[in-house]
C-alpha positions in Angstrom: -17.2 14.1 4.7 -16.2 12.8 8.3 -13.5 14.9 9.7 -11.6 15.0 13.5 -9.5 17.7 14.8 -5.9 17.5 15.2 -6.8 17.7 18.5 -9.2 15.5 18.9 -7.0 12.4 17.2 -4.7 13.2 19.7 -6.9 13.1 22.3 -7.7 9.4 20.9 -4.0 8.5 20.6 -3.4 9.2 24.4 -6.4 6.4 25.2 -4.2 4.0 23.0 -6.8 3.6 20.7 -5.9 2.0 17.3 -5.9 3.8 14.4 -5.3 3.5 11.0 -3.0 7.2 9.6 -2.9 7.7 6.2 -0.5 11.2 5.9 -0.8 12.0 2.0 2.1 14.4 1.8 5.0 14.1 -0.9 7.9 12.3 0.7 9.7 15.6 1.9 7.5 16.9 3.6 7.0 13.6 5.9 10.7 14.0 6.3 10.5 16.9 8.1 8.2 14.7 10.5 5.2 12.6 10.7 2.5 11.2 13.3 3.8 8.2 14.6 3.2 5.5 12.9 1.2 6.8 9.9 1.8 5.3 6.6 2.7 7.5 4.1 1.3 7.1 0.2 1.5 10.9 -1.4 -1.9 11.8 -2.9 -0.6 11.4 -6.4 0.3 7.6 -5.9 -3.0 6.9 -4.1 -5.3 5.4 -6.5 -1.8 3.4 -7.6 -1.1 1.6 -3.8 -5.3 1.3 -3.4 -4.2 -2.2 -2.7 -2.2 -1.3 0.2 -5.2 -0.4 2.2 -8.0 -2.3 3.9 -11.1 -1.9 2.9 -12.8 -2.7 6.3 -10.9 -0.5 8.0 -11.0 2.9 8.8 -8.1 5.9 7.8 -7.9 9.4 9.5 -6.5 11.4 6.4 -3.6 14.2 6.7 -1.8 16.4 5.2 0.1 19.9 5.6 -2.9 21.8 5.8 -6.4 19.3 5.3 -6.7 20.6 2.0 -5.0 17.2 -0.2 -6.2 15.2 3.0 -10.0 16.5 2.2 -9.3 15.2 -1.9 -7.8 11.9 -0.8 -10.7 10.9 1.6 -13.2 11.8 -1.1 -11.5 9.5 -3.7 -11.5 6.8 -1.1 -15.4 6.9 0.1 -15.8 6.9 -3.8 -13.6 4.0 -4.0 -15.7 2.2 -1.0 -13.1 2.9 1.7 -14.2 4.3 5.4 -12.2 8.0 5.4 -11.9 11.1 8.0 -10.1 13.9 7.1 -8.0 15.3 9.9 -9.0 19.0 9.5 -6.0 21.5 9.9 -3.6 19.2 8.9 0.1 18.7 10.5 -0.1 22.4 10.6 -2.3 22.0 13.3 -0.6 18.7 15.2 0.9 19.4 18.5 1.4 15.9 19.4 4.5 13.7 18.5 6.3 13.7 15.9 8.8 11.1 14.1 
């Protein structure tokens, strides 16, 4: 499984790289703030909402601490998607939130 730290992700954002960030936390968790531009699809709804994702895109996947996002990455990879787990999740995120 590919992984990236929150700090390295912040560096990519600071360089204005176009990224697809997928937040798999529950809506109540996202209400406290998310990485700007991240799309929220809770892990439990990922299979039902997979059609909203683009197979040719690469997704950076985040949750609270990295566990659910790792599950999401494994699920997406098994369905032919490219996904990278953000280790440490939002607990490690020090950047801006919206």
